[in-house]
N, C-alpha and C positions, 0 to 999 in steps of 0.2 A: 478631609482631603479625599477627593474620588479616587478610586483605584486607577492606575494606569495601566494599560495593557497594549500589546503589539500584536499586529496580525500581519504576517509576512506574505500571505497571499494576494499581494497587489497586482501582479502581472496578469496580463491576459493569456488566454490559453493560444498557444501556438497554432494548433489546429483545432478550429471550431467547425466541424462537419456540419452540423445543423444550421449554421448560419449560412453556409454555401447553399444549402437546400431551400434556405427561405429567400435567399437573393435571387435565385432561378438565372437563367442564362443572359442576364441584362449585360450591356456593354460598360465598360469601364471596370470590370472587375477582374482581377488576375491573381494568379497564384505567385507568391513571392518564392524566391529560391530556398529561402528556409522553409517555407511551407511545402515546397515540393520534395525536399530532403527527408521531412517528417513524414509526407504521404509514402515516398518510396520505402522507407524503413518500416512502415505499418503495413502495407500490403505484401512486402516481402517477409514479414513475420520475423523481423530482427527482435532479439531478446529484450522483453519488458523488464524495466527497473522495479524493483519493489522497495519501498519505504514504509516501515511500519512503527508505530508508537506503542510500545508495550511496557507497562510497568514503570518503574523508577524510584520512587519513595515519597511516602507522605510523613515519615517519621525519621529521626535520624538513625534508629536502628535500621528501618526500611531502606535508607540508603546505603548504610554499612553492608547489609545482607545483599544489596543489590550489586554493590562495587564489588564485592567479594565473588559474587557468582560469576559475573562477566570476566573477572580476573582469573577464574578458576582457582580460588583459594590461594592467591600469590604467584601462581605458575606463569601466567601470562603477563606480559608488559603492557602497561597504558600510557598513551601519549597524551600530554595535557596542550591545552591551547597556548602555553607558553614555551611549548617544545620539550619540556621535561619527559623522561622516559622513567616511569615508576614501576617498581616490581617488588612483590614481598608482602608479608602479612600485615605491614601497617600502612598500605596504600589508602584504604578506606578512610582510616582515621585522619591521614594527611591531607586528602581532598576535602574532608568535612571541616578541618581546621582552616585550609588555605581559602576555601569559598565561603567561610564566615557563616556557616549555617547553625545559626545560634539556637539552642536548645530552648531557652527560655522564651525567646520570640515565638518560635514555631509553636510552643505549648499555648501561647495566648492566641495565635490564630486558629489554632484547633479548637479552643474553648469557644470562641466565636462562631466557628463553622458548626460545631455541635449544637450551640444554642439555636443556630438557625435551621437546624435539621439538614445541614449538608456535610459531606466529607471534608476533613482538613485539606486544604491545597497541597499539591505536591510540591516538594523541595526540588526535586530534579525530574526531568523527563528522560526515558531511555528510548532512543530512536535507531531503529535497525535498518541498515542499507545492505541490500541482498542482490545477488545475481545468480544465475544458473551454473550448474557444476561446470567445470572446465574454464571459468573465468579467471585469469592470472590473479592470485590473491594480493600480489605486491601491486599491480596496477589499481586494483579495487580499492586498497587502501590508500594509495596516492591521491585517487580521485575523490574519496570521501574527505580526505584531509583539506583539499583545496576547497571542496564545498563548505565544509565547517568553517575554514578561514573567512570565506566571503559572507556567510549568513550569520556566524555568531562572534566572531573575534571582536574584541574591545567592547561588546555588549554582554554575552552571556558567557561564563565560565563554561568549559567542557573538558572532556577526557574521552579518549576513544580506543578500542582495542579490536584486534581481528580474530575472527574464529574461523579456523579451517578444519575442525574436527567433524564436522557434518556434510552432506552432500554439497549443499549449496555454501559456497564461502560467503561470509557477511562481516559487516562492521558494527560494533555496538558503540553509539555516541551517547555518553551521559552528559546531559545540559543542565546547567543550573537554572530553575525555572524563573528567579527573580534577578533581573540584571544588575549590574552595578550601580545604576541610576535610579532603581527601584521600579523598573518596568517589568511587569510580568508576561512571560511568554505563553500565549494561548495558541494552541495548535487546531486549525480548523480543516475542513475539507479542501476548502481552497488554498490553504498553506500546503497541504500535502501533495496537491496538484501541482503547484509552482515549485515544490522542492523537487518532484519527480523530473520535471522538465530540465532544472538546473543540474541534478545528479546525472542525468543521461548525457548532458552537454559536457560534462566533466570527464565522464568516461570516455566519449568520443575523443575528446582532447588527448587522452592517455592511450589512444589506440584500440578501444574496446567498443565493438559495435553496441549500440545500446538505444533503447527507445523509450518514450513516455507518453502513450496514448489512453485515453479514458476506455474503461472496459467495454461500454455500450458502443462505441465507435469501432471497437475491434470485433464486435458480434459476441463478446463473450457475456453470458448471462447467468453464470452459477453463482448462487447467492454468496456474498462475503459474510464470514462469520466474526464473531468478536474473538479475540485471541485466546481466551479461555476456552470457549467452546471447541475452536479449531484444535487446541492441542488435546482435548479430551477426545475428539473424534478419531485423531490419530493414534490415541491409546485405546480407543474402543471403549471410553468411559463416559461419552457425552449422553447426560440424560435429557438434554434438549433435543438431541436427534433421536434417541430412543423413543421418547414420547412422540416426536413427529411421525417416526416410522410407524408406530403402533396405531396412531390416529389414522394415516392413509391406509393401513393395512386393514382396519376395521371397516373403513368406507369402502375399500375395494371388495370385501366379502360381502357387504350389504349392498353393493351396486349403487352407491350413493356418492359417487365422485363429483364434486361440483367445481365450477370455475372460480378460482381465487379471484378476490377483488383487485389485486395488484395485476392480474393478467392484461386488463385492459391498458393500464399505464405502460406494461411492458411493450405491448404491441405498437402503442401511439410512439414510444421512444424509437422502437426498431423502424417504423415507417419513416420518421424524420431522418434517422441516419442512413437509410437506403436513398432516400432522396437527395441528400447530401452528398453521398458518394458518387450518384449518377450526374450530379451537377459538376462535381470535381472532374469527373471523367470527360464531360463536355467541354469544360474549361481547358483541360488539358490538350484535348483534340485541337481546339481553337487556338492554342498557343504552340501547336506544332509538336508536342510530346505525345506522339502517336503510340509508341511502345508503352509507356507508363500508362496513358489512358487505358489502353487494353488490359493492363495488368489491375488497374483500379476496378474496371468493370467486372472482371473475373472475381475478384476479392468480394465485391459487393453481391454478386451471385452466388457465390459459395458460402455466404455466411450461414451458421446452422439456425434452425428455428430457435427462437427465444423459449426458454423454459422457467417456469417459477419452480420453487423449492418443492413444492408438491408433486408436480410433474416429474421432477428429476427422480423423486424417491418412487413414484409409481413405476417409472420405467426400470428402476433397479429391481423392484419387487416382481415385475411382469417377467423380466430376464431370469432372475431366480426361479420363478414357477417354471418356466419353460426349460431351463436346466434340469430341475427336478424330474419333470415329466420324462425328458429325454433318458435320464438316469433309471427311472422306473422301468421303461420299456426295455432297455438293455438289460437290466437285472431279470426281468421277466423271460426273456429269451434263453 
């Protein structure tokens, strides 16, 4: 029997800037009210939503450890898809039992996966919904609740909890990977893009200004890191970043800094995005949206130049060298 999977990323992007650039200033093309709102939020730099898939559990122990972690060892309350509010030391075991995460069946799946040289499939996904500091936690939680109801209810069991002990309030949603009908939830890039749009919509409905625009369209080029590397960088323990810095530093000393292969693609993408924003500005002018057209033009003109990871590291090293030189001059005096 073939494995059935669900891909929730079926909706089109609300704002496809590159497509505007490709169409050119042809007649019959217009910007919809929804697109206009998205454009205005983007150029006015309304806070961008963040959705991250991080961890979950490939074993019953992994699920138990994860649920205990997000529940802060029983201190925080978890809300389930059925509206129950669970709290205490037995929450993880209760969810495992209620969701029918059978140990024997999982071991059988794991054995097949190991035989095929793959990791065992996840029993649950952990999805994190985050907003900047200052976002009202209660409204954030309400928006995530509505999102989860529309995306997962009657399909995938889930439980959610709010964290406010860090600068950015965020909600963890633990979702059972296999639906009640035996359909596995596979999360792809298109899925995340779709989810960001829906999450932003729910936040706006709850009175929180929020936006969901692709990084390239916003002119952001800082490389995205895997979750493990990102956390290690914050702790100063990333071996990946240490190796990259050492490599760039060595090339800098030798005067052997070369253009990375990805730079060409980065420049091509930026050129497409800039054409798209110019086309949007022209269309808005044609539709009588003169002020927004000017904002769009300024936004496109002020995009920072695109940088690869190597270029970013090089800039930091050169900045450090200049600071050290200034310090030496002051010290000698």
